[in-house]
MIDOSE-1310 file (N, C-alpha, C; in nm, 2 decimals, decimal comma, always signed):
residues 263
mtrk	-0,53/-1,11/+0,67/-0,56/-0,97/+0,68/-0,68/-0,95/+0,76; -0,69/-0,85/+0,86/-0,80/-0,83/+0,94/-0,92/-0,77/+0,87; -1,04/-0,77/+0,93/-1,16/-0,71/+0,87/-1,13/-0,55/+0,85; -1,07/-0,51/+0,95/-1,04/-0,35/+0,94/-0,95/-0,32/+0,84
siik	-0,85/-0,42/+0,82/-0,74/-0,38/+0,70/-0,81/-0,39/+0,57; -0,91/-0,49/+0,57/-0,98/-0,51/+0,43/-1,06/-0,38/+0,40; -1,13/-0,34/+0,51/-1,22/-0,22/+0,49/-1,13/-0,10/+0,44; -1,01/-0,08/+0,51/-0,93/+0,03/+0,48/-0,87/+0,02/+0,35
rrvg	-0,84/-0,10/+0,30/-0,80/-0,14/+0,17/-0,88/-0,11/+0,05; -1,02/-0,13/+0,09/-1,13/-0,10/+0,00/-1,15/+0,05/-0,03; -1,16/+0,12/+0,08/-1,17/+0,26/+0,08/-1,05/+0,34/+0,01; -0,93/+0,27/+0,04/-0,80/+0,32/-0,02/-0,81/+0,33/-0,17
fail	-0,86/+0,22/-0,23/-0,87/+0,20/-0,38/-0,97/+0,30/-0,44; -1,08/+0,31/-0,35/-1,19/+0,40/-0,41/-1,15/+0,54/-0,39; -1,09/+0,59/-0,30/-1,04/+0,72/-0,28/-0,93/+0,76/-0,39; -0,84/+0,65/-0,41/-0,74/+0,68/-0,51/-0,80/+0,71/-0,65
slvl	-0,91/+0,64/-0,68/-0,97/+0,67/-0,80/-1,04/+0,81/-0,81; -1,09/+0,85/-0,68/-1,14/+0,98/-0,68/-1,04/+1,09/-0,70; -0,93/+1,08/-0,62/-0,82/+1,17/-0,63/-0,76/+1,19/-0,78; -0,77/+1,08/-0,86/-0,71/+1,09/-0,99/-0,81/+1,15/-1,09
ssnl	-0,93/+1,17/-1,04/-1,04/+1,23/-1,12/-1,00/+1,38/-1,15; -1,01/+1,43/-1,27/-0,97/+1,57/-1,30/-1,09/+1,66/-1,28; -1,21/+1,61/-1,31/-1,33/+1,71/-1,31/-1,45/+1,65/-1,26; -1,53/+1,72/-1,20/-1,66/+1,67/-1,13/-1,77/+1,72/-1,24
siaq	-1,84/+1,62/-1,29/-1,95/+1,66/-1,38/-2,09/+1,64/-1,32; -2,17/+1,75/-1,31/-2,30/+1,72/-1,24/-2,41/+1,75/-1,36; -2,50/+1,66/-1,35/-2,60/+1,66/-1,46/-2,68/+1,78/-1,44; -2,74/+1,84/-1,54/-2,82/+1,96/-1,52/-2,97/+1,91/-1,49
ekls	-2,99/+1,89/-1,36/-3,11/+1,83/-1,31/-3,17/+1,93/-1,21; -3,27/+1,88/-1,14/-3,35/+1,97/-1,04/-3,26/+2,00/-0,92; -3,16/+1,92/-0,88/-3,08/+1,94/-0,76/-2,98/+2,03/-0,79; -2,96/+2,14/-0,70/-2,84/+2,22/-0,73/-2,73/+2,17/-0,66
tlel	-2,60/+2,23/-0,68/-2,48/+2,18/-0,62/-2,49/+2,18/-0,46; -2,54/+2,30/-0,41/-2,56/+2,30/-0,27/-2,66/+2,19/-0,22; -2,76/+2,17/-0,28/-2,86/+2,06/-0,24/-2,78/+1,93/-0,23; -2,70/+1,90/-0,34/-2,62/+1,77/-0,34/-2,52/+1,78/-0,22
inia	-2,46/+1,89/-0,20/-2,37/+1,89/-0,08/-2,44/+1,86/+0,05; -2,56/+1,92/+0,06/-2,65/+1,89/+0,18/-2,68/+1,75/+0,19; -2,71/+1,68/+0,08/-2,74/+1,53/+0,09/-2,61/+1,45/+0,14; -2,49/+1,49/+0,07/-2,37/+1,42/+0,10/-2,34/+1,44/+0,25
gqqr	-2,38/+1,56/+0,31/-2,36/+1,59/+0,45/-2,45/+1,51/+0,53; -2,58/+1,49/+0,48/-2,66/+1,40/+0,55/-2,61/+1,26/+0,56; -2,55/+1,22/+0,45/-2,50/+1,08/+0,45/-2,39/+1,06/+0,56; -2,32/+1,17/+0,58/-2,21/+1,15/+0,69/-2,28/+1,14/+0,83
ilsq	-2,40/+1,21/+0,85/-2,47/+1,20/+0,97/-2,52/+1,05/+0,98; -2,57/+1,00/+0,87/-2,64/+0,86/+0,87/-2,53/+0,75/+0,90; -2,42/+0,77/+0,84/-2,31/+0,67/+0,87/-2,28/+0,66/+1,01; -2,29/+0,77/+1,10/-2,27/+0,76/+1,23/-2,38/+0,71/+1,32
risk	-2,50/+0,75/+1,26/-2,63/+0,71/+1,33/-2,65/+0,57/+1,32; -2,62/+0,50/+1,22/-2,64/+0,36/+1,20/-2,57/+0,28/+1,31; -2,44/+0,31/+1,32/-2,37/+0,24/+1,43/-2,40/+0,27/+1,57; -2,44/+0,40/+1,59/-2,49/+0,44/+1,73/-2,62/+0,37/+1,76
dyly	-2,71/+0,36/+1,67/-2,84/+0,29/+1,69/-2,82/+0,15/+1,72; -2,73/+0,08/+1,64/-2,70/-0,06/+1,65/-2,65/-0,09/+1,79; -2,55/+0,00/+1,84/-2,49/-0,02/+1,96/-2,59/+0,00/+2,08; -2,68/+0,10/+2,07/-2,77/+0,13/+2,16/-2,87/+0,01/+2,17
kgge	-2,91/-0,03/+2,07/-3,02/-0,15/+2,06/-2,95/-0,28/+2,12; -2,83/-0,30/+2,08/-2,75/-0,42/+2,13/-2,73/-0,41/+2,28; -2,70/-0,28/+2,33/-2,68/-0,26/+2,47/-2,81/-0,26/+2,55; -2,93/-0,27/+2,49/-3,05/-0,27/+2,56/-3,08/-0,13/+2,62
iavn	-3,05/-0,03/+2,55/-3,07/+0,11/+2,60/-3,15/+0,18/+2,49; -3,27/+0,24/+2,53/-3,36/+0,30/+2,45/-3,38/+0,20/+2,31; -3,41/+0,08/+2,34/-3,43/-0,02/+2,24/-3,53/+0,00/+2,14; -3,64/+0,04/+2,18/-3,75/+0,07/+2,08/-3,71/+0,19/+1,99
kasr	-3,66/+0,30/+2,04/-3,63/+0,41/+1,96/-3,52/+0,38/+1,87; -3,42/+0,32/+1,93/-3,30/+0,28/+1,85/-3,33/+0,18/+1,74; -3,41/+0,09/+1,76/-3,46/-0,01/+1,66/-3,52/+0,07/+1,55; -3,62/+0,15/+1,58/-3,71/+0,23/+1,47/-3,61/+0,32/+1,40
qlsq	-3,52/+0,39/+1,47/-3,43/+0,48/+1,40/-3,33/+0,41/+1,31; -3,29/+0,29/+1,36/-3,19/+0,21/+1,27/-3,25/+0,18/+1,14; -3,37/+0,12/+1,15/-3,44/+0,08/+1,03/-3,46/+0,21/+0,93; -3,51/+0,32/+1,00/-3,53/+0,44/+0,92/-3,40/+0,50/+0,86
tlke	-3,29/+0,49/+0,93/-3,16/+0,53/+0,89/-3,11/+0,45/+0,77; -3,12/+0,33/+0,78/-3,08/+0,24/+0,66/-3,16/+0,28/+0,54; -3,28/+0,30/+0,55/-3,37/+0,34/+0,44/-3,33/+0,48/+0,38; -3,31/+0,57/+0,47/-3,29/+0,71/+0,43/-3,14/+0,71/+0,36
smas	-3,05/+0,62/+0,41/-2,92/+0,63/+0,35/-2,92/+0,58/+0,21; -3,00/+0,48/+0,18/-3,01/+0,42/+0,05/-3,08/+0,52/-0,05; -3,19/+0,59/+0,01/-3,26/+0,69/-0,06/-3,17/+0,80/-0,10; -3,08/+0,85/-0,02/-2,99/+0,95/-0,04/-2,88/+0,91/-0,15
qdkl	-2,85/+0,79/-0,14/-2,75/+0,73/-0,24/-2,82/+0,75/-0,38; -2,94/+0,71/-0,39/-3,02/+0,72/-0,51/-3,03/+0,86/-0,57; -3,04/+0,95/-0,48/-3,05/+1,10/-0,53/-2,91/+1,15/-0,58; -2,80/+1,10/-0,51/-2,67/+1,15/-0,56/-2,63/+1,08/-0,68
rasi	-2,67/+0,95/-0,70/-2,64/+0,88/-0,82/-2,72/+0,93/-0,94; -2,84/+0,99/-0,91/-2,92/+1,04/-1,03/-2,87/+1,17/-1,07; -2,79/+1,24/-0,99/-2,75/+1,38/-1,03/-2,60/+1,40/-1,06; -2,51/+1,30/-1,01/-2,37/+1,30/-1,04/-2,33/+1,20/-1,15
kdek	-2,27/+1,26/-1,24/-2,24/+1,17/-1,36/-2,08/+1,13/-1,37; -2,00/+1,19/-1,28/-1,86/+1,17/-1,28/-1,83/+1,02/-1,25; -1,76/+0,95/-1,34/-1,75/+0,81/-1,33/-1,67/+0,78/-1,19; -1,57/+0,86/-1,15/-1,49/+0,83/-1,03/-1,58/+0,86/-0,90
imnl	-1,66/+0,95/-0,91/-1,75/+0,97/-0,79/-1,85/+0,86/-0,79; -1,89/+0,81/-0,91/-1,99/+0,69/-0,91/-1,93/+0,57/-0,85; -1,80/+0,55/-0,87/-1,73/+0,44/-0,82/-1,73/+0,45/-0,66; -1,71/+0,57/-0,62/-1,71/+0,59/-0,47/-1,84/+0,57/-0,41
ldfv	-1,94/+0,60/-0,48/-2,08/+0,58/-0,44/-2,12/+0,44/-0,43; -2,05/+0,35/-0,53/-2,07/+0,21/-0,52/-2,01/+0,15/-0,39; -1,89/+0,21/-0,36/-1,82/+0,17/-0,24/-1,91/+0,19/-0,11; -1,97/+0,31/-0,10/-2,05/+0,35/+0,01/-2,17/+0,25/+0,02
emnn	-2,23/+0,22/-0,10/-2,35/+0,14/-0,10/-2,31/-0,01/-0,06; -2,19/-0,05/-0,10/-2,15/-0,19/-0,07/-2,13/-0,20/+0,09; -2,09/-0,09/+0,15/-2,07/-0,09/+0,30/-2,21/-0,08/+0,36; -2,30/+0,00/+0,30/-2,44/+0,00/+0,34/-2,50/-0,14/+0,35
qdiv	-2,47/-0,22/+0,24/-2,53/-0,35/+0,24/-2,47/-0,44/+0,34; -2,34/-0,42/+0,36/-2,27/-0,51/+0,47/-2,33/-0,47/+0,61; -2,36/-0,34/+0,63/-2,41/-0,30/+0,76/-2,55/-0,36/+0,78; -2,63/-0,37/+0,67/-2,77/-0,41/+0,67/-2,77/-0,56/+0,73
iktk	-2,68/-0,63/+0,67/-2,66/-0,78/+0,71/-2,62/-0,80/+0,85; -2,51/-0,71/+0,89/-2,45/-0,73/+1,02/-2,54/-0,69/+1,13; -2,62/-0,58/+1,10/-2,71/-0,54/+1,21/-2,83/-0,62/+1,23; -2,85/-0,73/+1,15/-2,95/-0,82/+1,16/-2,90/-0,94/+1,24
ekfs	-2,77/-0,95/+1,25/-2,73/-1,06/+1,33/-2,73/-1,04/+1,48; -2,71/-1,14/+1,56/-2,72/-1,13/+1,71/-2,61/-1,04/+1,75; -2,63/-0,94/+1,85/-2,54/-0,85/+1,89/-2,42/-0,91/+1,96; -2,31/-0,86/+1,94/-2,18/-0,91/+2,00/-2,08/-0,80/+2,00
idna	-1,98/-0,80/+2,08/-1,88/-0,68/+2,08/-1,81/-0,70/+1,95; -1,78/-0,82/+1,90/-1,71/-0,83/+1,77/-1,78/-0,77/+1,66; -1,93/-0,80/+1,65/-2,01/-0,74/+1,55/-2,01/-0,58/+1,57; -2,02/-0,54/+1,69/-2,02/-0,40/+1,71/-1,90/-0,32/+1,66
qyvl	-1,78/-0,39/+1,68/-1,65/-0,34/+1,64/-1,65/-0,33/+1,48; -1,71/-0,44/+1,42/-1,71/-0,44/+1,27/-1,81/-0,33/+1,22; -1,92/-0,31/+1,28/-2,01/-0,21/+1,24/-1,95/-0,07/+1,26; -1,87/-0,06/+1,37/-1,79/+0,08/+1,39/-1,70/+0,10/+1,28
dlse	-1,62/-0,01/+1,23/-1,53/+0,01/+1,13/-1,60/+0,03/+0,99; -1,71/-0,02/+0,97/-1,78/+0,00/+0,85/-1,84/+0,15/+0,85; -1,89/+0,19/+0,95/-1,92/+0,32/+0,96/-1,83/+0,43/+0,94; -1,70/+0,40/+0,98/-1,58/+0,48/+0,96/-1,55/+0,50/+0,81
smle	-1,56/+0,37/+0,74/-1,53/+0,38/+0,60/-1,64/+0,45/+0,53; -1,77/+0,44/+0,56/-1,87/+0,51/+0,50/-1,86/+0,66/+0,52; -1,82/+0,70/+0,64/-1,79/+0,84/+0,67/-1,67/+0,89/+0,58; -1,57/+0,83/+0,57/-1,46/+0,86/+0,48/-1,50/+0,88/+0,34
gney	-1,57/+0,78/+0,29/-1,61/+0,79/+0,15/-1,70/+0,91/+0,12; -1,80/+0,94/+0,22/-1,88/+1,05/+0,19/-1,81/+1,18/+0,21; -1,71/+1,18/+0,30/-1,62/+1,31/+0,30/-1,56/+1,34/+0,17; -1,52/+1,24/+0,10/-1,45/+1,28/-0,03/-1,56/+1,31/-0,13
imra	-1,67/+1,26/-0,12/-1,77/+1,30/-0,21/-1,81/+1,45/-0,19; -1,83/+1,47/-0,06/-1,85/+1,62/-0,02/-1,74/+1,71/-0,07; -1,61/+1,68/-0,06/-1,51/+1,76/-0,11/-1,50/+1,78/-0,26; -1,54/+1,68/-0,33/-1,56/+1,69/-0,48/-1,66/+1,78/-0,51
lkks	-1,78/+1,78/-0,45/-1,89/+1,86/-0,48/-1,86/+2,01/-0,45; -1,79/+2,02/-0,34/-1,76/+2,16/-0,30/-1,67/+2,24/-0,41; -1,59/+2,17/-0,49/-1,51/+2,23/-0,59/-1,60/+2,30/-0,69; -1,72/+2,25/-0,70/-1,81/+2,31/-0,81/-1,91/+2,42/-0,75
anvd	-1,89/+2,45/-0,62/-1,98/+2,54/-0,56/-1,92/+2,67/-0,51; -2,00/+2,77/-0,47/-1,95/+2,89/-0,42/-1,88/+2,86/-0,29; -1,76/+2,91/-0,27/-1,68/+2,87/-0,16/-1,76/+2,90/-0,02; -1,80/+3,02/-0,01/-1,86/+3,06/+0,12/-1,99/+2,99/+0,15
dskl	-2,07/+2,97/+0,05/-2,20/+2,91/+0,08/-2,18/+2,76/+0,11; -2,09/+2,68/+0,03/-2,07/+2,55/+0,05/-2,00/+2,52/+0,18; -1,92/+2,62/+0,23/-1,86/+2,61/+0,36/-1,95/+2,60/+0,47; -2,05/+2,68/+0,46/-2,15/+2,70/+0,56/-2,24/+2,57/+0,57
vdis	-2,27/+2,52/+0,46/-2,36/+2,40/+0,45/-2,27/+2,27/+0,50; -2,14/+2,28/+0,47/-2,06/+2,16/+0,50/-2,05/+2,16/+0,66; -2,00/+2,28/+0,72/-1,99/+2,28/+0,85/-2,11/+2,25/+0,94; -2,22/+2,32/+0,90/-2,34/+2,29/+0,98/-2,39/+2,14/+0,96
arqg	-2,38/+2,09/+0,85/-2,41/+1,94/+0,83/-2,31/+1,85/+0,91; -2,18/+1,90/+0,92/-2,08/+1,82/+1,00/-2,12/+1,82/+1,15; -2,18/+1,93/+1,19/-2,22/+1,94/+1,33/-2,32/+1,82/+1,37; -2,40/+1,81/+1,28/-2,51/+1,69/+1,30/-2,44/+1,56/+1,30
mlaq	-2,34/+1,53/+1,21/-2,26/+1,41/+1,21/-2,18/+1,40/+1,34; -2,11/+1,51/+1,39/-2,04/+1,49/+1,51/-2,11/+1,46/+1,63; -2,24/+1,52/+1,64/-2,33/+1,48/+1,75/-2,36/+1,34/+1,76; -2,38/+1,27/+1,64/-2,40/+1,13/+1,64/-2,27/+1,05/+1,66
risk	-2,16/+1,11/+1,62/-2,04/+1,04/+1,64/-2,00/+1,04/+1,79; -2,03/+1,15/+1,85/-2,00/+1,15/+2,00/-2,09/+1,04/+2,07; -2,21/+1,04/+2,03/-2,30/+0,94/+2,10/-2,25/+0,79/+2,06; -2,21/+0,77/+1,94/-2,15/+0,65/+1,91/-2,04/+0,60/+1,99
yyia	-1,94/+0,68/+2,01/-1,83/+0,64/+2,08/-1,85/+0,63/+2,24; -1,95/+0,72/+2,28/-1,98/+0,72/+2,41/-2,04/+0,58/+2,45; -2,14/+0,54/+2,37/-2,20/+0,41/+2,40/-2,10/+0,29/+2,38; -2,02/+0,31/+2,28/-1,92/+0,20/+2,25/-1,83/+0,18/+2,38
yqlg	-1,79/+0,28/+2,43/-1,71/+0,28/+2,56/-1,78/+0,21/+2,67; -1,90/+0,24/+2,68/-1,99/+0,18/+2,80/-2,02/+0,03/+2,77; -2,01/-0,01/+2,65/-2,04/-0,15/+2,62/-1,92/-0,24/+2,63; -1,80/-0,17/+2,64/-1,67/-0,25/+2,66/-1,57/-0,22/+2,56
ikdn	-1,59/-0,14/+2,46/-1,49/-0,11/+2,37/-1,41/+0,02/+2,42; -1,31/-0,02/+2,51/-1,25/+0,08/+2,59/-1,11/+0,11/+2,55; -1,08/+0,11/+2,43/-0,94/+0,14/+2,39/-0,92/+0,29/+2,39; -0,79/+0,33/+2,37/-0,77/+0,48/+2,38/-0,83/+0,53/+2,25
ntvn	-0,85/+0,49/+2,14/-0,90/+0,54/+2,02/-1,05/+0,58/+2,04; -1,12/+0,50/+2,12/-1,26/+0,53/+2,15/-1,28/+0,67/+2,22; -1,18/+0,68/+2,32/-1,19/+0,80/+2,41/-1,14/+0,93/+2,32; -1,03/+0,90/+2,25/-0,97/+1,00/+2,18/-1,06/+1,06/+2,07
qmnk	-1,12/+0,97/+1,99/-1,22/+1,00/+1,88/-1,33/+1,08/+1,94; -1,39/+1,04/+2,05/-1,50/+1,12/+2,11/-1,46/+1,25/+2,15; -1,35/+1,26/+2,22/-1,30/+1,39/+2,26/-1,26/+1,48/+2,15; -1,22/+1,43/+2,04/-1,18/+1,52/+1,93/-1,31/+1,56/+1,86
avee	-1,42/+1,48/+1,86/-1,55/+1,52/+1,81/-1,61/+1,64/+1,89; -1,59/+1,63/+2,02/-1,64/+1,73/+2,11/-1,57/+1,87/+2,08; -1,43/+1,85/+2,07/-1,35/+1,97/+2,05/-1,39/+2,03/+1,91; -1,41/+1,95/+1,81/-1,44/+2,01/+1,68/-1,58/+2,06/+1,68
ftkn	-1,67/+2,01/+1,74/-1,81/+2,07/+1,75/-1,81/+2,20/+1,81; -1,74/+2,22/+1,92/-1,72/+2,35/+1,98/-1,66/+2,45/+1,89; -1,56/+2,42/+1,82/-1,48/+2,51/+1,73/-1,58/+2,55/+1,62; -1,65/+2,45/+1,56/-1,74/+2,48/+1,45/-1,86/+2,56/+1,49
hkil	-1,91/+2,54/+1,61/-2,02/+2,62/+1,66/-1,99/+2,77/+1,67; -1,87/+2,80/+1,71/-1,82/+2,93/+1,72/-1,81/+3,00/+1,58; -1,77/+2,92/+1,48/-1,77/+2,98/+1,35/-1,90/+3,01/+1,29; -2,00/+2,91/+1,32/-2,13/+2,94/+1,27/-2,20/+3,07/+1,34
vank	-2,18/+3,07/+1,48/-2,24/+3,18/+1,55/-2,18/+3,32/+1,50; -2,05/+3,32/+1,47/-1,98/+3,44/+1,43/-2,00/+3,48/+1,28; -2,08/+3,40/+1,20/-2,10/+3,42/+1,05/-2,19/+3,54/+1,05; -2,14/+3,64/+0,96/-2,22/+3,77/+0,94/-2,34/+3,76/+0,86
tnte	-2,36/+3,65/+0,77/-2,46/+3,64/+0,68/-2,58/+3,56/+0,74; -2,57/+3,52/+0,87/-2,68/+3,45/+0,93/-2,80/+3,53/+0,93; -2,92/+3,46/+0,90/-3,05/+3,53/+0,91/-3,09/+3,52/+1,05; -3,19/+3,59/+1,10/-3,25/+3,59/+1,23/-3,29/+3,45/+1,27
dint	-3,35/+3,38/+1,18/-3,39/+3,25/+1,20/-3,28/+3,15/+1,24; -3,17/+3,16/+1,16/-3,05/+3,09/+1,18/-2,99/+3,11/+1,31; -2,98/+3,24/+1,35/-2,93/+3,29/+1,48/-3,00/+3,23/+1,60; -3,13/+3,23/+1,57/-3,22/+3,18/+1,69/-3,21/+3,04/+1,71
klkk	-3,20/+2,96/+1,60/-3,17/+2,82/+1,61/-3,04/+2,79/+1,67; -2,93/+2,86/+1,63/-2,80/+2,85/+1,69/-2,80/+2,87/+1,83; -2,87/+2,97/+1,88/-2,88/+3,00/+2,02/-2,94/+2,88/+2,09; -3,03/+2,81/+2,04/-3,10/+2,69/+2,10/-3,00/+2,58/+2,11
vdrl	-2,91/+2,57/+2,01/-2,81/+2,47/+2,01/-2,71/+2,50/+2,12; -2,68/+2,63/+2,12/-2,57/+2,68/+2,22/-2,61/+2,65/+2,37; -2,74/+2,67/+2,39/-2,79/+2,65/+2,53/-2,78/+2,50/+2,57; -2,82/+2,42/+2,48/-2,81/+2,27/+2,49/-2,66/+2,22/+2,51
wsvv	-2,58/+2,27/+2,42/-2,44/+2,22/+2,41/-2,37/+2,26/+2,55; -2,39/+2,39/+2,59/-2,32/+2,43/+2,70/-2,34/+2,35/+2,82; -2,45/+2,27/+2,83/-2,47/+2,18/+2,94/-2,42/+2,03/+2,91; -2,46/+1,98/+2,78/-2,44/+1,84/+2,77/-2,29/+1,81/+2,74
ykfy	-2,20/+1,90/+2,68/-2,08/+1,87/+2,64/-2,00/+1,82/+2,76; -2,03/+1,86/+2,89/-1,98/+1,81/+3,00/-2,00/+1,67/+3,03; -2,12/+1,62/+3,00/-2,15/+1,49/+3,01/-2,07/+1,40/+2,92; -2,04/+1,45/+2,80/-1,98/+1,37/+2,69/-1,82/+1,36/+2,74
ldie	-1,77/+1,47/+2,79/-1,63/+1,45/+2,83/-1,60/+1,36/+2,95; -1,72/+1,32/+3,01/-1,71/+1,23/+3,13/-1,73/+1,09/+3,09; -1,69/+1,05/+2,97/-1,71/+0,92/+2,91/-1,66/+0,81/+2,99; -1,53/+0,83/+3,06/-1,49/+0,72/+3,13/-1,57/+0,68/+3,26
tggl	-1,64/+0,78/+3,31/-1,73/+0,77/+3,42/-1,85/+0,70/+3,38; -1,91/+0,75/+3,26/-2,03/+0,70/+3,21/-2,16/+0,73/+3,30; -2,25/+0,63/+3,27/-2,38/+0,64/+3,36/-2,49/+0,74/+3,30; -2,47/+0,79/+3,18/-2,57/+0,87/+3,13/-2,60/+0,85/+2,98
pliv	-2,61/+0,71/+2,94/-2,62/+0,68/+2,80/-2,75/+0,73/+2,74; -2,86/+0,73/+2,82/-3,00/+0,78/+2,76/-2,99/+0,93/+2,74; -2,93/+1,00/+2,83/-2,92/+1,15/+2,81/-2,84/+1,18/+2,69; -2,73/+1,11/+2,68/-2,64/+1,13/+2,56/-2,71/+1,10/+2,43
fnta	-2,79/+0,98/+2,42/-2,86/+0,94/+2,30/-2,97/+1,04/+2,26; -3,04/+1,09/+2,36/-3,15/+1,19/+2,33/-3,09/+1,32/+2,30; -2,99/+1,38/+2,36/-2,94/+1,50/+2,33/-2,87/+1,51/+2,19; -2,80/+1,39/+2,16/-2,74/+1,39/+2,03/-2,84/+1,40/+1,92
ddit	-2,95/+1,33/+1,92/-3,04/+1,34/+1,83/-3,11/+1,48/+1,82; -3,12/+1,53/+1,93/-3,19/+1,67/+1,95/-3,10/+1,77/+1,87; -2,97/+1,77/+1,90/-2,88/+1,85/+1,83/-2,86/+1,83/+1,68; -2,87/+1,70/+1,64/-2,85/+1,67/+1,51/-2,98/+1,72/+1,43
kkms	-3,10/+1,71/+1,49/-3,22/+1,76/+1,44/-3,21/+1,91/+1,41; -3,17/+1,98/+1,52/-3,15/+2,13/+1,50/-3,05/+2,17/+1,40; -2,94/+2,09/+1,39/-2,83/+2,14/+1,30/-2,87/+2,11/+1,16; -2,96/+2,00/+1,14/-3,00/+1,97/+1,01/-3,11/+2,08/+0,95
ditn	-3,18/+2,13/+1,04/-3,27/+2,25/+1,02/-3,19/+2,37/+0,97; -3,07/+2,39/+1,04/-3,00/+2,51/+1,02/-2,92/+2,49/+0,88; -2,88/+2,36/+0,85/-2,82/+2,33/+0,73/-2,92/+2,36/+0,61; -3,04/+2,33/+0,62/-3,14/+2,35/+0,52/-3,16/+2,50/+0,50
lyvk	-3,14/+2,58/+0,60/-3,17/+2,72/+0,60/-3,03/+2,79/+0,52; -2,93/+2,73/+0,55/-2,80/+2,78/+0,47/-2,81/+2,74/+0,33; -2,87/+2,62/+0,29/-2,88/+2,59/+0,15/-2,98/+2,69/+0,09; -3,09/+2,73/+0,15/-3,17/+2,83/+0,09/-3,11/+2,97/+0,08
lgk	-3,03/+3,00/+0,18/-2,96/+3,12/+0,17/-2,86/+3,14/+0,06; -2,81/+3,02/+0,02/-2,71/+3,02/-0,09/-2,77/+3,01/-0,22; -2,89/+2,99/-0,23/-2,96/+2,99/-0,37/-2,97/+3,12/-0,44
């Protein structure tokens, strides 16, 4: 059985347990459901940023920044896990949190090893499993939240994840992982980001601050998405790295504003 098959089998068991769960029970603590959804959304971002930073560091591009960010991302991911674990008491969700944490530990070990394409592919696979696990945690949390508010938090947080995902697949292709899946996944992420951006811009409950920040994202995206779509030509890894981080930061700020708006 391949490593990829093992990872998929692990997440399959974890997700099956979650699907069989009938209710989500959230402890009456300081964090609201929307705040927990925001944390789960941030975890999706971190799952993609971990692998992106590892690949950039290994490819000797923006090495110092990628190294610092990788270390920070691993710490943030574990801290977010602790916050979710302290507030969510549903046994099935806890099992899935255990799975994500296990993947986190595997990535910590793998990212300390000497860079190779095999290791890069393994880290990519782990990041996909982490993303899938956090997607299901997000869906479970949304069942207990106001539909409109949770949708906006979900979509805006997803935009940050997509920006990191685009950068991840872009650098993976440049480093030699040139299968069709790499190109297709990146193109899908670009397409979804564009679609989600239109949804957020058209939202009638946006505050002036949210609209101002979305306009900044719009100006940046209208230029850089063309670079992303030129993945097979390549040649702009540093621009892709920096713009992905810039967009992710802006979208995280917007997500936080949506959380406040929904309180």
